[in-house]
Structures are given as structure tokens and as C-alpha cells.
N, C-alpha and C positions, 0 to 999 in steps of 0.2 A: 402269718401267711402260711407257715409251714402245714397248717391243716389242709391248704388247698394246693399243695406240691403236686400231688397226684393228679389233681384237676388241669393243672397248668402243663404239666408234661405230656398230659394226654391230649390236651389242646393244640400243643406245638406239634406233635406226632401227627395228628389228624389233618393239621393245616399243610403240613409238608407233603402228605399223601395226596391231598385235594388239588393244591396249587403247583406241586410240582417246581419246576425251574423257574416259574414266575415269580416264587417267594424270595424276596430279598432279606426279610428280616421280621421279628416280631418283638415288641417292645412293652414293658410293663411301665405304667406311670401312676399317678393319682396317689391316694392314701397308702396303697401297698408299698410304695417306695419311700414315702415320706415319713414313715414311722408313727402313723396314727391310724392304722387300719383296726376298724371295729366290725366285726362281722354282722352286727345288728344295725349298723348305720351305713356302711360302706359297700361299694360296689368294686368289682375287678376291672379296672381300665386297661385296655390294650389297644394298640396300634399295629396293624399289620401292613407292611410294604410290599408292594409288587412292582415288577418292571414292565407290565403291560397290561392292558385291561383284561378283565374277567369275563368269560363267556356265561351265558344265561344257565348252563349247565353247571358250571363250576360255582356259580352264586347259588344255585339249589342246594347242592350237595354240602357247601359250606354252611348255609343256614340251617340245614337239617342237623350238621353236626353241632352248631352253636346252640340249638334250642335243647339238645340233649346234655350238651356241657352245663348250659345255664341251670338245668335241674339240680346239679351238684354244686351251685355257686351260693355264697351267701344270699341274704334275704333280697338285697337289692339287685343281686344278679351280675352278669357280665355286660360291661357297656365296651364296645369297641367299632373302629373303623377300619375300612381297608383304604388304603391309598396308593397312588403311584409314585414312584421315586422322583420322577420328574417334577413333582409339585412340592417335595420336600427340601431340593437344593438344586437351584435357588428357590427359596421359599415363595410359594405363590399365596396371595391373601385376597380375598377370602378363599378358602382352600377347597379345591374339589377333592370329592372322595368317590370311591367306587361302590361302597356298601357301608351301611351302618347297623348296628344291632344294639337294642337295649330292652330291659324290661318294657318300657313304655311302648315298644313295638310289638309286642306279642300278640296283642289282639288283632292288630292288622294283618300280621304274617299267618296267624292261624286262620283267620276268616277269609283270606284272600292271597295265599301263597304267590301265585304268578303276579298278580298285582304289585305284589311287595317286590319281588325281583324285578320287574319291569322299571319301577317308579323310585325305590329306594337308592337314588344317587343324587348328586347336586353340589352343592358349595356349603361349608359349616365354618363360621368365625370362630367356634369353639377349638378347631384344631390348632390354631395359634397358640393358645394357651396350653393345650396338650403338648405340643412339640418344645415349648419352652421348658416345660417341666421335665420333657424326656432329656433334652439337652442338659439340663442342670442335674437331675437326679435319676433319671430313668435307668431301668435295667434291661439287659438285652437277654430275651429268653431264647432267641436263635437269630443266627445271622451275622450280617456285617455290624461293626461298632458304630455306635451311635454317630460320633463325628463323620464318619464316611457317608451317612446316610441323611442326615437332618443338617440343613444349613442354617445360619442366623436368622433368627425371628427379630425383624427391627422392633424397637421399643414401641412405636407408635402403633403396630399391629396387635402386640401383646396387649398393650392398654387398652386398644378399642375391644379387643375380644373379652376381656374381663369386665370392662365397662357394659357391654353388651348383656353380660350376665346378670348385673346388678341394677340396671337402669330404672327397672320397675319396683325397686325394693320397698318404697313406701307403701305402695298397694299391696304388695306381696307379702309382707312380713308377718301378717296375721295368720297366713296359712301355711308358712313354711318358716317358722320364726327362728329356730334354732341354726338352719342353714344360712339364711340371710344375715343373721347378727354376725356370724364368723367369717362370712363370705365377704362382707363389707369391711372387716378389719383387715383381711389379708390384701383386699384392693387397695386400701389406703396406705398400707405398708409399702407396696410396691409404688404408689404414686409419690410417696413421700421419700422413700429411702431405697427404692429399687430392689426390694427384697422379694424374692419368690418364694412364698410360705404355703404350708398346708393349712387348713381349717383351724386346727388346734395351735400350731404356732402363731397363726394370724391372732387369734383369740388372747395367746400369751402376750404378743406383742401390744394388744389393744389394751390389755390391764396396765401396761407401762405407759403408754403413750397417749392414751384418750382422757377425757375428762372424768374425774371421779364419780360424778353423777351416773356414769353407765358402767361402773366396774360391776355391780352386783349382776346387771343384765349379762354382761359378757360371761362373767363367772358361771353364772346359771347355764348359759348355753354351751360353755366348756362341760360342765357336769353332765348335762344331757349327751353331748357328743362322746364322751369319753367312759362314762359310767352307767348311761341309761337311765340316769336320773332326770325325770321330766318335771320341771318347775311349773309354777302358775305364773306364767309370763303376765306383766302388766302391759297389755297391748298399747295403750296410750303412751306409755315411755317408749314401747319399742317403735312406734312411729315417728316420734320425737327423735330417737337415735338415728332411724332411718335417714330422715330429713336432714340433721347434722351431717351424717357421715356422706351423703351425696354432695351437700354444699362443700364439704371439705375436698373430696375427690375431685369435682369440677376445677377446683382452683388449678389444678395440674393437668387437666385433661388436654389442653392445647399447647402445653410447655414443650 
């Protein structure tokens, strides 16, 4: 992540300029803080916390800054949300957000920026997972310490959040193979052992804790994630793996 230190410093400085006294803090999470950042596979994950709602003008200025910063980011870009401190502690689920940005939003923003400003808000279940990682391993880029901003995320909310991300794994694994293979391992690691893991750590856990018939598949996914070695996946085996993993995870879903 040292390559992107200048980008992050600039992002923090401009965030302070645009949001002023509304800005409570900026927090880095995801692969950048979990020791497995790969510029070809990873995005830069950020949560900004404010103490009151943003005006439309502040959103316009912030988005303009974000798009420029995104041009200097890795291939998958910046993914970030702005939330109010009142939903962080005590934690609210599903979690309301003021603004969200990612590479997947760029076409919408560029084609209709005013529509984006007006409509890009709501609730996001993924924030339960992001906040949990921040509380466990997050990095403060600016502002208050993590434990002063983010309250406890109940286990049932975190589990629901990560389940929401993988419940369609059997249908999706052919199109997003590496991500789903590794994501399933880290979800099961939490379900069984309450471990909060990166995709890399989840894959390593899977090699030790899952049936041997899936070891080569998981090792191939780790190779793609860490070293950009793209294997020839056996999609039939991948679907069998997804079905097995979902069945295992379901055993713990309502515990």
C-alpha cells in the first residue's frame, strides 16, 4: 500500500477541505489492512464518518474529488461510503449511508451526475461487515479512534451481512470464480470459529479445514488472488464446492 500513500494523503486532505467540521474520521479497511493487498485484484476500501447530513453541494464536490482520486487508484479503484456517526454507535442495521462510490457507479455518475447526487443514498447490509473489519483491524487515516466511533456489531448482523454476499454463490461461481471460492471459505471460518479473515486467510483456513477434494480448487484460487495465476477451473467442481459450502454455512445461520 505504500505506492498509494500519496493518494490516501491527498484524499484525506481534500476530504477535510470539503467536509470541514462535519468530518469525524476516515477509516481504511479491507485487504489494505489485512495484509493481502494486490493492486491487480484489490480495491481501496474506505469509510468516512460525518456528524451531520451532507448538502447536495458537498456531495457534488466530494464526488468530483473522488473521481479524480480514483484515476490514481489500482485497477479496481476506490470503494467508499460516507455514514453518519449516529448509525455507527449504537450500530444500526441495515446501515443507512449518506453517499457511496465505487468503480461500478462510474457510468451512472458520468451519465447523470445530478441523478446520482439525489439518489445515491439508502441502506447497505455490507456496512456491517465493513464496520466489523474496522473494529478488528481497521486503520485510522484521520480523526477519532475506532473505538470512539464504531460500536459493537452484533454477531447476527455480521453473519447476515456476509451471508447476503454469498447466498447466490452456486449460480454466480462460474462468472466470479476466484472471489466466490475464497469468500465462501472466510464465511464458513466465521460461522464455525468466529474468525474474521481476509480472502487470503480464508483460503488458507480452507486448505486446513475443508475436505481434501476441494484443496486443489482453493489452492488455485489463492494462486490467482496472490500471484495473478489464472487457472483453468473445473466449473462442475466449483458448483459442487459452492453447494457443499452453502449447506455447511446454513448449519450455523440461525444458531
